[in-house]
DOMAR-519920 format. One record per residue: residue in one letter; x, y, z of N, C-alpha, C in turn. Coordinates in steps of 0.001 Angstrom, whole numbers, padded with zeros to 6 digits, always signed. Atoms other than C-alpha are relative to their C-alpha. Layout:
# residues N
AXYZXYZXYZ/...
# end
This chain:
# residues 428
M-000879-000216+001967-047388-010411+085864+001184-000389+000227/L-001709+000365-000127-044034-010768+087193+000323-001654+000137/S-000395+001730+000051-044381-014280+087623-000008-000943-000925/I+000164+000706+001242-045907-015249+084983+001227-000326-001242/F-001530-000557+000895-042863-013557+083139+000977-000719+000433/A-001109+000477-000562-040511-015373+085012-000495-001632-000868/R+000147+001234-000074-042048-019067+084823-000031-000089-002184/L-000365+000022+000711-041315-017905+080738+000817-000883-000812/P-001222+000243+000623-039032-020175+078195+000894+001269+000205/L-001301-000962+000272-035777-017842+078199-000329+000433-001573/M-000078-000675+001728-036257-017550+074108-001221+000777+000205/H+001137-000703+000279-039848-016303+074563+000082+001530+001300/R-000020-000844-000700-038824-013834+077412+001002+000957-000962/A-000913-001427+000855-036008-012092+075101-000464-000121-001442/L+000586-000363+001292-038284-012132+071954-000970+001321+000711/I+000580-001256-000121-040801-009965+074205+000387+001026+000567/T-000944-000753-000104-037777-008222+075564+000486+001200-001288/L-000392-000856+001181-036708-006923+072412-001351+000567-000749/L+000822-000881+000559-040290-006082+071047-000451+000972+000910/S+000014-001064-000715-040749-003961+073810+000879+001080-000305/V-000850-001046-000251-037959-001932+073646-000011+000669-001506/I+000090+000016+001573-038680-001894+069524-001293+001383+000064/I+000916-000575-000253-041967-000281+070576-000147+001395+000988/I-000735-001248-000734-040455+002174+072991+000422+001049-000807/A-000766-000719+001107-038332+003582+070511-000786+000435-000910/S+000134-000638+001176-040290+004283+067781-001261+001098+000486/L+000554-001249-000531-042503+006493+070021+000701+000852-000140/F-001077-000774-000374-039736+008679+070675+000680+000748-001405/L+000036-000388+001770-039271+008860+066266-001050+001366-000304/P+000487-001032+000184-040050+012171+064582-001217-001065-001271/A+000882+000617+000822-042848+011991+062329+000639+000161-001253/P-000471+000407+001374-042319+010986+058528-000123+001330-000648/I+000237-001567+000593-043461+014738+057662+001119+001110+000812/D-000691-000690-000853-041071+016084+060100+001488+000236-000906/L-001364+000233+000591-038038+014352+058197-000035+000790-001517/R-000105-000551+001193-039025+016160+054673+000429+001197-000080/Q-000479-001421-000001-037173+019001+053721-001091+000827-000202/S+000685-000720+000020-038729+022011+053502-000132+000545-001804/E-000425-000216+001354-039584+022866+049688-000414+001634+000089/T+000445-001448+000407-039733+026755+048680-001096-000114-001363/V+001286-000660+000979-042936+027761+046370+000618+001675-000472/Y-000408-001108+000740-041679+030478+044118-001382+000260-000875/Q+001501-001022+000644-044496+032899+042481+000611+000043-001214/I-000305-000716+001328-044108+033635+038891-000375+001412-000168/G-000395-001270-000047-042811+037084+037999+000187+000843+001481/Q-000444-000815-001699-041873+037708+042096+001393-000215+000152/A-001506-000011+000113-038238+038623+042376+000623-000331+001091/Y+000078+000841-001146-036415+036477+044690+001686+000509+000101/P-001566-000336-000589-032597+037338+046442+000652-001239-000405/I-000817+000443+000297-029587+035374+045126+001185-000253+000371/E-001625+000214-000308-026060+034282+047442+000460-000337-001277/I-001308-000032+001000-023324+034749+045017+001245-000120+000960/N-001139+000440-000438-019957+033289+046131+001321+001137-000393/S-001362-000976+000740-017665+036542+045284+001474-000510-000250/E-001273+000670+000506-014310+034455+045716-000185-000869-000905/Q-000065+001163+001300-015376+031591+043213+000198+001294-001302/L-000426-000648+001028-015424+034671+040617+000930+000709+000063/S-001293-000828+000462-012202+036564+041210+000695-000938-001006/I-000626+000565+001279-009879+036238+038527+001284+000006+000537/E-001233+000433-000387-006208+034791+039109+000558+001617-000430/K-001003-001017+000103-004103+037781+039509+001326-000174-000820/N-001291+000432+000725-001156+036169+037479-000422-000129-001043/E+000308+000185+001312-003281+035682+034566-000507+001490-000701/P+000867-001080+000142-004059+038959+032674-001226-000190-001213/T+001427+000300+000487-007609+039774+031134+000220+000263-001269/H-000586-000107+000989-006784+039005+027504-001237+000997-000736/S+001071-000828+000649-010410+040708+026478+000378+001587-000662/F-000272-001899+000264-008835+044412+027157+001205+000348-000869/L-001548-000327+000676-005600+043753+025089-000073+000363-001310/S+000419-000298+001639-005170+045539+021794+001409-000208-000390/W-001316+000945+000327-003195+043873+019589+000550+000468-001466/E-001064-000540+000888-000423+045031+016997+000337-000895-000535/E-001095+001192+001194+000975+042717+014102+001003+001121-000958/Y-001401-000550+000495+004432+043093+012902+000484-001236-000771/K-000341+000760+001144+005831+041462+010032+001701+000191-000420/I-001288-000417-000148+009550+040508+009619+000379-000053-001509/G-000259+000128+001185+010647+041574+006321+001888-000420-000253/P-001665+000413-000155+014378+041195+004533+000950+000285+000816/G-001086-001092-001063+017243+042147+006773-000656-000314+001013/D+000505+000315-001086+015050+041842+009503+000683-000264+000939/S-000020+000511-000671+015205+041229+012768-000940+000044+001336/M+001041-000388-000569+013257+040722+016132+000215+001431+000865/A-000563-001370-000561+015546+043768+017589-001159+000883-000621/L+000714-001231+000790+014041+046022+014682-001032-000043+000038/L+001561+000381-000355+010929+044573+015144-000881+000838+001127/F+000254-000389-001436+010617+045467+018884-000026+001630-000032/Q+000015-001440+000136+011997+049387+017776-001069+000243-000385/R+001062-000055+001083+009328+049372+015258-001170+000377+001274/A+000961-000128-000929+006926+048549+017936-000302+000891+001606/G-000223-000967-001252+008318+050956+020669+000777-000735+001140/L-000761+000645-001308+010025+048151+022978+000986+000038-000089/S-000499-000006-000351+012519+047952+024385+001438-001006-000293/S-000795+001142+000003+015867+045790+023938+000187-000757+001137/R+000089+000810-001507+016058+045111+027372-001154-000966-000055/L+001276+000739-000098+012627+043603+027214+000122-001476-001000/L+000180+000754+000462+013699+041824+024608+000850-001406+000243/Y-000751+000735-001176+016616+040374+026474-000435-000644+001124/E+001302+000185-001441+014143+039876+029527-000267-001703-000584/L+000796+001636+000623+012340+037411+027304+001260-000934-000372/T-000991+001009+000624+014973+035309+025501+000607-000486+000447/S-000471+000675-001254+016565+035022+028728-001106-000871+000770/T+001607+000149-000866+012930+033721+030104+000559-002125-000084/S+000150+001267+000118+013305+029815+028642+000668-000363-001411/K-000583+000932+001242+015194+027984+025330-001252+000205-001052/E+001104-000136+001092+011587+028073+023837-000311+001050-000500/I+000452-001056+000292+011079+031167+023894+000987+000697-000854/Q-001078-000661+000927+014548+032332+022556+000322-000786-001154/E+000097+000158+001018+014020+030127+019829-000744+000439-000743/Q+001151-000525+000644+010882+031302+018809+000152+001938-000380/L-000423-001518+000453+012138+035141+018957+001186+000357-000481/T-001408-000076+000578+015676+034303+017396-000026-000636-001078/R-000106+000292+001130+015212+032083+014772-001356+000281-001140/V+000753-000670+000632+013177+034273+012373+000009+000389-001797/K-000565-000217+001012+013136+034749+008606-001460+000847-000971/P+001239-000951+000142+011165+037407+006381-001281-000615-000398/G+001217+000913+000212+007549+036686+006066-000960-000688+001300/D+000951+000680-001451+006731+035149+009709-000145+001846+000720/K+000878-000759-000306+004224+037639+011187+000168-000585+001718/F-000323+000397-001313+004332+038092+015125-001497+001248+000472/Q+001297-000836-000687+001106+039515+017254+000390+000574+001335/L-000414-000740-001210+001795+041862+019764-001115+000672+000982/G+001677-001069-001189-001357+042696+022744+000816+000904+001005/F-000602-001220-001172-000910+045685+024929-001293+000034+000987/D+001434-000528-001135-002843+046653+028207-000010+001466-000506/E+000840-001149+000032-004259+049802+028923+000972+000794-000001/Q-001465-000887+000596-000760+051074+029558+000935-000089-000803/H-000631+000538+001294+000416+049533+026524+001259-000871+000608/E-000838+000771-000543+002458+047143+028709+000452-001171-001321/L-000204+001386+001088+003584+043937+026483-000608-000820+000789/V+000578+001401-001232+001103+041039+028211+000354-001120-001135/Q-000165+001063+000258+001342+038615+025339+000383-000053-001442/I-000639+000377+001362+003010+037323+022009-000539-001074-000432/K+000083+001517+000520+001646+035219+019448+000957-000259-001537/R-000525+000397+001768+003566+033410+016611-000644-001015-000797/Q+000692+001083+000978+001612+031444+014291+000993-001158-000383/L-000474+000244+000061+003274+028751+013691-000283-001056-001581/S+000780+000985+001196+000631+026723+010863-000866+000727+000277/P+001059-000639-000592-002482+027496+010785-000916-000755+000601/Y+001010+000768-000949-003975+025076+013419+001112+000591+001512/K-000682-000229-001074-000863+025900+015609+000787+001483+000767/T-000467-001103-000184+000353+029046+017496+000637-000216+001516/F-000742-000434-001166+002873+029867+019969-000062+001499+000588/L+000640-001174-001195+001954+031768+022904+001166+000606+001436/I-000532-000085-001432+004035+033813+025609-000296+001061+000677/T+000547-000662-000809+002569+035094+028330+000404+000777+000976/K-000514-000922-001171+003395+038150+030776-001019-000855+001507/S+000744+000553-001148+002631+036355+034211+000831+000563+001121/S-000441-000559-001300+003379+037555+037917+001753-000047+000187/P-001767+000032-000116+006926+035813+038013+000789+000060-001157/G-001014-000918+000845+007969+036803+034717-000670-000359-001264/Y+000755+000327+001684+006909+035292+030737+000119-001254+000589/T-000192+001821+000292+005723+031732+030302-000305-000126-001216/S+000091-000078+001636+005034+030154+026720-000614-001223-000164/R+000535+001444+000356+002854+027132+025514-000489+000163-001547/V+000424-000230+001555+001774+026141+022178-001674-000549+000271/E+001195+000061+000068-001737+026424+021289-000537-000627-001193/Q+000350+000596+001043-003222+024031+018964-001105-000575-000100/K+001446+000082+000698-006474+023782+017236-000153-001736-000205/K+000204+001566+000459-008159+020118+016586+000075+000024-001204/V+000020+000239+001782-007323+018914+012733-000594-001156-000021/N+000689+001002+000291-010114+016806+011644+000666-000336-001662/Y-000405+000214+001626-009856+015055+008192-001131-000390-000850/Q+001157+000014+001420-011990+014739+004702+000196-000298-000603/F-000218+000312+001143-011883+013024+001465-000034+001012-001020/N+000565-001282+001077-011789+014746-001357+000514-000726-001186/Y-000376+001078+001132-011361+013586-004855+000098+000653-000985/A-000137-000786+001177-009878+014770-008178+000454-001080-001635/E-000343+000992+001282-009138+012991-011765+000196+001232-001377/A-000341-000510+000772-007979+014440-014881+000212-000995-001145/N-000397+000941+001232-007754+013298-018675+001470+001041-000719/I-001442-000796+000411-003876+014677-020145-000284+000269-001512/Q+000123-000529+001297-003972+016447-022887+001316+000733-000589/S-001294-000441+000648-000626+018295-023225+000956-000363+000552/N-001493+000764-000693+001562+017026-020142-000781+000083+001218/F+000297+000776-001261+001136+015392-016703+000005+001356+000926/W+000028-000951-001088+001927+018867-014840-001511+000953-000434/N+000965-000505+000139-000741+020720-016364-001199-000432+000174/A+001661+000777-000484-003461+017809-015989-000108+000511+001348/G+000066+000460-001763-002396+017977-012160-000758+001199+000510/V+000259-001119-000001-003300+022042-012452-001277-000080-000172/S+001817-000497-000041-006715+021720-013674-000754-000805+000460/A+000540+000951-001060-007275+018934-011432-000206+000717+001316/G-000450-000899-001250-006811+021415-008580+000914-001109+001056/L-000653+000554-000798-003898+019361-007402+001276+001509+000186/T-001193-001265-000003-000974+021628-005641+001013-000535-000523/P-001057+000363+000711+002311+021360-006751+000750-001223+000724/N-000455+001092-000911+002888+019022-003761-000617-001201-000541/Q+000717+000840+000098+000485+016594-004735+000187-000887-001222/I-000649+000402+001532+001524+016581-008409+001174-001059+000307/M-001106+000524-000353+004969+015992-007361-000181-001811+000799/E+000420+001792-000762+003447+013011-004629-000556-000952-000961/L+000064+001361+000651+001868+011262-007510+000544-000428-000883/A-001367+000865+001196+004385+011124-010005+001135-001235+000739/G-001269+001228-001137+006865+009734-006790-000855-001120+000196/I+000466+001420-000387+004180+006933-006265-000181-001060-001201/F-000203+000752+001180+004032+005698-009789+001549+000353-000538/G-000617-000083+000874+007243+006560-010549+001120-000603-000453/W-001278+001667+000204+009194+003176-010484-000959-000440-001583/D+000711+001389+001168+006299+001539-013125+000354+001612-001071/I+000035-000814+001136+006121+005264-015329+001377+000832-000259/D-000303-000956+000381+008334+007728-016460-000298+000698-000619/F+000855-001174+000209+006971+010814-016266+000739+001414-000658/A-000982-000948+001326+009512+012712-018766-000323-000524-001200/L-000055+000422+001326+008941+010287-021394-001254-000812-000689/D+001006+000889+000549+006047+007807-021206-001356+000459+000148/I+001305-000601+000108+003408+010251-021029-000563+000552-001223/R+000278-000500+001118+000898+010440-023645-001653+000420+000096/K+001205-000358+000224-002358+012401-024560-000830-001139-000123/G+000900+001229+000517-005073+010302-023567+000231-000374+001221/D-000099+000572-001250-003597+009380-020256-001013+000028+001081/S+001041-000723-000649-005779+009547-017320+000649-000383+001814/F-000384+000871-001098-005563+009337-013721-001082+000615+001306/K+000869+000144-000683-008030+009188-010686+000792+000159+001816/I-000608+000502-001310-007131+009827-006761-000669+000763+000933/L+000589-000428-000858-008697+010150-003599+001167+000510+001469/Y-000826-000531-000696-006829+012240-000977-000641+001026+001209/Q+000960-000717-000897-007238+014018+002265+000296+001052+000305/E-000427-001437-000056-007866+017557+003381-000212+000133+001239/K+000383-000428-001466-007412+019056+006977-000793+001203+000123/I+000497-000703-000358-009584+020564+008477-000310+001023+001032/V-000105-000426-001267-009723+023186+011230-001260+001302+000133/E+000944-000625-000146-012832+024869+012846-000749-000007-001359/G+001126-000138+001055-015025+024081+009945+000902+000613-001877/E-000226-000690+001204-012420+025495+007169+001696-000922-000885/V-001539+000845+000567-009719+023439+004874+001193+000786+000198/I-001204-000632-000227-006375+024277+005534+001310-000732-000117/G-001076+000852+000857-004198+021954+003667-000386-001039-000510/R+000032+001823+000632-004131+018682+001942+000594-000921+000607/G-000510+001374-000758-003241+015240+003774+000931-000946-001194/Q-000851+000697+000581-001773+012360+002112-001285-000815-001047/I+000701+000828+000962-003202+010248-001191-000255-001467+000896/I+000345+000888-000435-005181+007587+000027+000178-001187-001158/A-000077+001113+000487-005764+005897-002905+000456+000779-001595/A+000179-000907+001183-004909+006543-006814-000161-000914-001447/I-000350+000814+001366-005251+004833-010502+000480+001009-001018/F-000474-000628+001034-003279+006179-013165+000368-000866-001350/T-000128+000681+001313-003558+005082-016770+000869+000317-001044/N-001072-000454+000640-000868+005241-019082+000102-000673-001041/Q-000592+001403+001378-000413+003823-022967-001155-001097+000458/G+001119+001571+000268-003515+001328-022083+000202-000538+000934/D-000387+000651-001569-001643+000068-018641-000610+000598+001129/T+000568-000736-000695-003316+000957-015770+000503-000557+001378/F-000703+000049-001467-001847+001100-012246-000338+000647+001011/K+000495-000230-001191-002958+000993-008780+000652+000287+001151/A-000711-000108-001831-001754+002352-005299-000685+000604+000656/I+000756-000582-001618-003060+002483-001928+000803-000036+000919/L-000610-000004-001916-001693+003537+001646-000230-000929+000442/D+000245+000389-000868-000836+001791+003579+000373+000366+001641/D-000016-000919-001096-001565+003188+007184+001387-000765+000717/A-001361+000143-000716+001000+000667+008989+001132+000155-000351/T-001567+000050+000501+004203+000989+006698-000387+001460-000524/G+000068-001198+001211+003146+004529+005061+000641-000329-001264/N+000007+000341+001621+003975+002784+001854-001339+000065-000630/Y+001127+000369+000916+002219+002208-000935+000333-001124-001225/Y-000033+001737+000910+001060-001175-002665-000940-000181-001061/D+000899-000337+000694-001086-002063-005487-001183-000736+000834/E+001452+000905-000883-004340-004067-004655+000550-000893+000340/N-001085+001512-000196-002185-007492-004374+000471+000149+001008/G-000728-000018-001114-000315-005940-001784+001674+000017-000638/R-001597-000080+000373+003097-006075-004126+000449+001947-000321/A-000971-001401-000482+005442-002858-003513-000505+000981-001494/M+000000-000846+001103+004720-000056-005690+001749+000916+000156/K-001269-000352+000182+008417+000833-004919+000666-001215-000960/K-000459+000803+000436+010629-000714-006997+002123+000016-000192/A-001161-000590-000805+014518-001213-006547+000881+000651-001335/F-000341-001190+000844+015275+001505-009323-001362+000712+000012/L+001066-001008+000451+013464+004991-010404+000205-000433-001368/R-000016-000037+000823+012308+005144-013461+000918+001132-001384/S-000784-001161+000043+013689+008376-013991+000573+000829+000906/P-000798-000631-001518+016349+009888-011967+000315+001347+000053/L-000128-000967-000513+015583+013320-011959-001531+000735-000279/D+001789-000280+000555+012096+015452-012011-000270-000031-001441/F+000094+000122+001559+010325+014832-015203+000083+001355-000715/R-000037-001324+000610+011068+017700-017536-000177-000147-001587/R-000134+000091+001964+011090+017942-021666+001154-000766+000266/V-001086+000482+000762+013186+015340-023009+000292+000381-001233/S-000413-000310+001364+015263+016124-025986+000359-001288-000701/S-000382+001212+000724+015862+012592-027252-000420-001520+000496/N+000183+001569-000534+014606+008886-026405+001197-000890-000216/F-000876+001161-000157+016305+005778-026428+000036-000765-001509/N-000199+000232+001794+017799+005111-029822+001394-000557-000482/P-000977+000301-000018+020584+002918-030479+000808+000349-001241/S-001028+000077+001023+021637+003917-033846-000443+001665-000517/R+000594-001537+000399+020985+008094-033922+001096+000876-000363/R-000799-000139+000035+023040+010412-035205+000668+001146+000809/H-000568-000773-001175+025345+012159-032815-000291+001411-000385/P+000846-000493+000033+024088+015386-032324+001912+001133-000464/V-000864-000530+000384+028039+017091-032721+000718-000620-001547/T-000970+000449+000854+030275+015142-035189-000902-000499-000950/G+001287+000440+001134+027059+014122-037342+000144-001433-000858/K-000464+001136+000910+027934+010587-037960-000625-000516+000678/V+001024+001107-000566+025143+007846-036906+000838-000790+000749/R-000306+001045-000686+025822+006211-034278-000582-000639+001340/A+000365+000706-000842+025068+004301-031236-000331+000898+001464/H+000382-001234-001092+022981+006603-028622-000897-001310+001305/R+000306+001129-001057+023085+003815-025820-000169+000417+001236/G+000594-000470-001067+020507+005768-023257-000714+001097-000481/T+001208-000958-000102+018033+008714-022837+000770+001115+000664/D-000551-001293-000552+018658+012402-022830-001397+000600+000539/Y+000628-000788-000531+017257+014640-020577-000363+001350+000061/A-000082-001122-000004+016829+017973-020743-000927+000805+001136/A+000819-000635-001141+016158+020406-017679+001084+001094+000566/P-000811-001057-000406+017654+023467-016315+001157-000151+000854/V-001166+000244-000710+021148+023525-015647-000141+000293+001472/G+000395-000216-001280+021707+022692-012261-000746-000573+000603/T+001189+001446-000243+018572+020103-011790+000630-001227+001142/P-000324+001599-000312+019318+017335-009157+000331-000978-000752/I+000069+001247+000228+020510+014046-010243-000207-001061+000909/W+000597+001162-000794+019019+011057-008548+001118-001276-000064/A-000173+001457+000187+020647+007594-007865-001020-000419-000547/A+000890+000512+000374+018449+005177-009528-000452-000594+000630/G+000096+001076-000586+018828+002653-007088+001231-000088+001026/D-001303+000099-001094+021216+001732-004092+001044-000869-000686/G-001325+000441+000898+024544+000873-005143+001167+000347+000654/L-001167-000409-000559+028332+001754-005133+000363+000750-001154/V-000247-000769+001264+029905+004327-007206+001493-000750-000175/I-001282+000537+000098+032501+002824-008862+001076+001177-001214/K-000337-001040+000971+033301+005714-011047+000063+001593-000047/S+000229-001198-000373+033398+009132-010311+001251+001116-000529/S-000945-000359+000503+035435+011371-012934-000495+001193-000993/Y-000014-001113+000748+035935+013784-015495+000611-000411-001612/N-001213+000500+001057+036853+013058-019520-000483+001123-001041/Q+000613-000898+001194+036585+015287-022811-001336-000542-000693/F+000956+000299+000725+034089+013223-024221-001654+000179+000756/N+000400-000474-000911+031821+012770-021255-000536+001055+001233/G-000282-001354-001296+032423+015864-018880-000275-001039+001091/N+000369+000655-001473+031439+015132-015467-000714-001302-000002/Y+001025+000957-000446+030250+011575-014881+000422-000981+000751/V+000347+000521-001443+028945+009551-012410-000008-001757-000363/F+000217+001221+000289+028914+005235-012715-000332-000704+001160/I+000390+000393-000828+027015+003491-010109-000592-001656-000255/K+000240+001380+000465+027207-000622-009924-000906-000357+001570/H+001281+000650-000937+023747-002270-008058+000002-001593-000345/S-000455+001775-000339+024823-005841-007316+000463-000118-000779/N-000663+000198+001404+026365-007639-010120-000622+000015-001105/T+000628-000321+001633+023845-007321-012469-000302+001188-000766/Y+000410-001132+000885+022660-003753-013152+001339+001006+000672/I-001041-001328-000048+025063-000581-013947-001186+000950-000827/T+000627-001580+000293+023676+003298-014078+001311+000916-000340/K-000762-000761+000436+025694+005849-016074-000903+001444-000305/Y+000433-001553+000377+025345+009779-015913+000748+000773-000467/L-001148-000940+000741+027248+011948-018214-000618+001277+000062/H-000049-001539+000162+027828+015591-018734-000781+001012+001289/L+000429-000786-001144+026727+016465-015010+001024+001320+000203/K-001052-001492+000088+027940+020189-014190+000745-000548+001504/R-000674+000640-001412+028933+018795-010655+000028-001150+000436/R+000056+001272-000425+029693+015631-009117+000161+000193+001488/K+000226-000266-001127+028659+015427-005696+000405-001777+000929/V-001006+001527-000869+030068+011373-004714+001085-000323-000584/K-001540+000050-000095+033374+010130-004683+000015-001649-000617/T-000139+001805+000011+034526+006431-006064-000150-001082+000962/G+000442+000184-001439+033596+004286-003576-000881+000353+000858/Q+001413-000252-000608+030964+005703-002063-001082-000564-000025/R+001227+000581+000434+028091+004263-001378-001356+000576+000015/V+000795-000909+000213+024911+005783-002251-001632-000801+000178/K+001550+000574-000222+020944+005150-001595-001059+000689-000976/Q+000943-000521+000979+017912+005475-003786-000642+001579+000210/G+000395-001514-000487+017120+009261-004662+000504+000714+000451/Q-001130-001358-001002+020418+010838-002754+000299+000929-001688/T-000650-000813+000991+021835+013491-005043+001203-000195-000126/I-001319+000653-000053+024651+012164-006955+000807+001191-000612/G-000547-000944+001091+025339+015468-009069-001185+000962-000518/T+000498-001029+000691+023800+018295-010981+000190+000238-001535/L-000174-000186+000963+022542+018933-014364+000735+000704-000740/G-000582-000484+000563+024839+019945-016893+000599+000301-001361/G-000630+000188+001843+026758+020584-020340+001280-000157-000284/T-001472-000215+000257+030318+019343-019653+000191-000976-000983/G+000131+000676+001376+031466+017346-022350-000150+000493-001497/R+000522+000125+001788+030862+016622-026463-001727+000197+000368/V+001942-000584+000115+027032+018385-026394+000040+001169-000293/T+000833-001527+000537+025335+021076-027736-000782+000735+000746/G+000757-001232-001179+023321+021924-024611+000030-000562+001155/P+000633+000748-001367+022528+020841-021138-000979-000633-000261/H+001244+000980-000021+021304+017661-020578+000606-001432+001023/L-000255+000669-000701+021556+014719-018514+000057-001272-001288/H+000110+001123+000601+022422+011350-020552+000489-001200+000566/Y+000298+000621-000795+021536+008647-018648+000011-001354-000388/E+000140+000998+000379+022186+004736-019514-000057-000935+001411/F-000184+000965-000892+021346+001357-017582+000212-001079-000845/L-001258+001408+000460+023544-002024-018481-001347-000842+001127/V+000097+001470-000860+022180-005287-017340+000774-001077-000608/H-001001+001139+000773+024667-007887-017394+000993+000518-001191/G-001328-000008+001117+026749-005723-019332-000643+000944-001678/V+000528-000665+001318+024130-004892-022300-001095+001096+000407/H+000880-001339-000625+022393-001296-022401-001207-000592-000681/K+001717+000471-000052+018630-001877-021950-000702+001523+000012/N+000496-001151-000380+016347+001326-022235-000899-000323+001327/P+000088-000680-001507+015697+002315-018841-001748+000370-000065/R+001520-000347+000395+011755+003292-020244-000684-001389+000473/T+000774+000775+000567+010874-000424-020713+000611-001163+000974/V-000345+001347-000619+013171-002860-019056-000719-000358+001751/K+000730+000613-001494+011524-005030-015936+001018+000086+000892/L-000544-000227-000949+012671-003591-013072-000257-001417+001279/P-000136+000874-001716+013311-005684-009686-001067-000154+000958/Q+000811-000453-001271+010164-005712-007332+000903+000531+001504/S-000070-000174-001293+011210-004301-003707-001089-000860+000863/K+000872+001250-000886+009501-006305-000758-001179+000450-000043/S+001853+000143-000112+005684-007010-000888-000193-000394+001324/L+000522+000140-000933+003482-007156+001772+000157-002087+000059/T+000295+001681-000045+003062-011318+003291-000978-000286+001415/G+000590+000271-001513+000927-012993+006072-000648+000716+000378/K+000502-000041-000584-001163-011512+008260-000128+002125-000223/A-000050-001628+000546-000380-007739+007008-000228+000146-001270/K+000539-000017+000942-000764-008806+003707-001979+000009-000212/T+001210+000057-000087-004325-009607+004504-000657+001155+001021/T+000531-001387-000826-005323-006472+006629-000082+000970-000897/Y-000163-001293+001315-003938-004411+003539-001289-000686-001164/I+001079-000160+001761-006213-005872+000530-001199-000257+000521/A+000951-000638-001180-008861-005475+003182-000502+001067-000287/N+000068-001163-000186-008513-002183+003758+000192+000906-001560/A-000296-000376+001911-007129-001691-000177-002126+000136-000833/K+000983-000102+000495-010559-002658-001267-001148+000852+000118/L+000829-001172-000459-012415-000393+000938+000310+001257-000563/R-000385-001121+000478-010573+002515-000374-000107-000040-001498/L-000041-000491+001681-010524+001965-004179-001712-000577-000483/A+001337-000172+000157-014218+001396-003520-000858+001429+000322/K-000292-001646-000323-014448+004855-001618+000312+000698-001283/L-000369-000347+000888-012513+006049-004649-000949-000155-001068/S+001020-000134+000992-015119+004960-006967-001115+000739+000404/R+001274-000239-000444-018114+006111-005108+000549+001525+000090/Y-000332-001283+000339-016442+009764-005268+000188+000301-001512/S+000322-000089+001537-015835+009352-008620-001161+000308-000731/E+001302+000121+000618-019282+009010-009759-000660+001507+000837/L+001229-001213-000800-020594+011837-006647+000755+001531-000729/L-000468-001943+000187-017717+014904-007723+000099-000083-000992/A-000573+000009+001472-016438+013921-011053-000582+000887-000644/K+000607-001298+000506-017223+016742-013391-000638-000808-001343/P+000987+001072+000782-019940+015996-015653+000872+000315-001545/
# end
């Protein structure tokens, strides 16, 4: 047998040897059933023991068990301080010093307080202070927690979601009342006036029958509305003219449906809209002398001390006083425009000073030859007095190129959304 095997070719002998090794090895392998893991069959209704790793269930010793804390709320009153608050809570001034010495963040939160601020103090079963909560906003809370090395702090912030809402109104008496009746907050009313403030003088131009529609954001935390966000799109109809403004997310500015900036080089009104005592009238009777003389501007009646704004960027060419104008400020805007502000209570800029649009240059008063407190405002173009309510104002920089294309596409979507919300949410 071996002689026959020896006479076989080398290749055949190698294959026979390999095959023999495989066959012998397979005889020593366990049966397939022995390789299968044992399966436990459980009976319904039968109780079985469960192994629990107690180490994994242990609570870190340096973290307090907040579920066992007793909470007390304290409020900062007029003339109050954290030292007085700690006294009312039965806590020592030494503890307050220890807390404020822990970190700059804790020091700021416990020393920079004002009337109305609320603090929640968490005590354990031994009435030791374990945690302090100060609510910074409806969705943000500053936490101070006692731990093994001392005290630590962190800011706990809830997730803020946004949803759209809609408001509209037809103006019957004045713009402010219309905004309130539409459910807008005071900040939203002023924001809406600010968006269209370069095209509409809200002190003079508003008429019965004007209207507005706005699409705005609402902030949602844990299913509750906790505040208002930005105005996303708005349409304002004033004396038959309709203006549209849409927020550009990239710049945070507002443009019309064609990408032209809502912001102009000049404000239509240099103060918050209020009751107006007289309009632009080139030949009115002077209230003091009784003579018919040119009244080359607009008078705005408002409370004494109302901030007066620069209508545009420019250079203060005169800040002075005389018996006729009282305290007054003249501002030059390029070589074309000059604006004048008369009868101020106080001047807050000096001759030669550069100012920005919207900067406070003084406060409304009754200085000079006047019958009562008001602002007298004049607008000159090439030295000629113009009605600031109707004069054509130069545009600010508008969108171009790819930015304009992207904006117009988004503007169409937002105006369409405003229209849909108008149909769904408008009052019958």
